C-alpha positions in Angstrom: -44.3 -35.7 -2.3 -42.7 -35.6 -5.5 -42.6 -31.8 -7.2 -42.5 -31.1 -10.8 -40.5 -27.6 -11.7 -40.7 -25.1 -14.3 -39.1 -23.1 -17.0 -36.3 -21.1 -14.7 -37.2 -22.7 -11.5 -35.7 -25.9 -12.7 -32.5 -24.6 -13.3 -32.5 -22.9 -9.5 -33.1 -26.5 -8.2 -31.6 -28.8 -11.1 -33.9 -30.7 -11.8 -36.9 -31.3 -13.4 -38.4 -33.1 -10.7 -37.6 -32.9 -6.9 -39.1 -35.4 -3.9 -39.4 -33.9 -0.5 -39.7 -36.3 2.8 -42.6 -35.2 3.6 -45.8 -37.3 5.4 -49.5 -37.0 4.0 -51.5 -34.4 5.3 -49.1 -31.3 5.3 -50.5 -28.3 3.7 -49.0 -26.2 0.6 -47.9 -24.3 2.5 -45.8 -26.7 4.8 -44.4 -27.8 1.3 -43.4 -24.4 0.3 -41.9 -23.8 3.5 -40.0 -27.4 2.6 -38.7 -25.9 -0.8 -37.8 -23.3 0.8 -35.9 -24.7 2.9 -34.0 -27.3 1.1 -33.8 -24.7 -2.3 -32.8 -21.2 -0.2 -32.3 -19.1 -3.1 -36.4 -20.5 -4.3 -37.1 -17.6 -1.7 -36.5 -14.6 -4.6 -38.4 -16.3 -6.7 -41.3 -17.8 -5.2 -42.0 -15.3 -2.2 -41.9 -11.6 -1.6 -40.4 -10.1 2.0 -43.2 -10.9 4.0 -43.2 -14.5 2.7 -46.4 -14.4 0.9 -46.3 -16.6 -2.6 -46.4 -14.0 -6.1 -49.1 -13.4 -7.5 -47.6 -14.5 -10.6 -46.1 -17.7 -9.4 -49.0 -21.0 -9.2 -48.5 -23.9 -7.6 -50.6 -26.5 -8.8 -52.3 -29.7 -6.9 -53.6 -32.2 -9.0 -54.0 -29.8 -12.2 -55.8 -27.1 -9.8 -53.7 -23.6 -8.9 -53.5 -24.0 -5.0 -54.9 -20.4 -4.5 -58.5 -21.5 -5.8 -58.5 -25.3 -3.5 -61.2 -24.8 -1.0 -58.5 -23.9 1.9 -55.9 -22.5 -0.6 -52.7 -22.5 0.9 -53.9 -24.8 3.6 -55.1 -27.5 1.9 -53.6 -31.0 2.8 -52.0 -33.1 0.5 -50.8 -36.5 -0.3 -47.8 -38.5 -1.3 -49.7 -39.4 -4.2 -50.7 -35.6 -4.9 -49.4 -34.1 -8.4 -47.2 -31.2 -7.5 -45.9 -28.9 -10.4 -44.9 -25.4 -9.6 -44.9 -22.6 -12.2 -42.7 -19.3 -12.5 -44.2 -16.1 -14.5 -43.7 -16.9 -18.0 -43.6 -13.8 -20.6 -43.3 -14.1 -24.3 -44.2 -12.1 -27.3 
């Protein structure tokens, strides 16, 4: 499953895109868990102490924020889905 990382997250994972060896029908949460397992440094960037995704971090599935999908983080994914992870970005 291909995941595109943006902004500072690219420096954490060392690449713009990472392939995770996951089957179809894993959930967004399971993908997040795998990202954290493979890249422990992402933990401080993506989740709070309870393991919940920070409100300012967005995981997009086919262009839609996972929080707004019918089953949110429990939404199932396929290997054909386009997954992107965005941290908070500030500017002025």
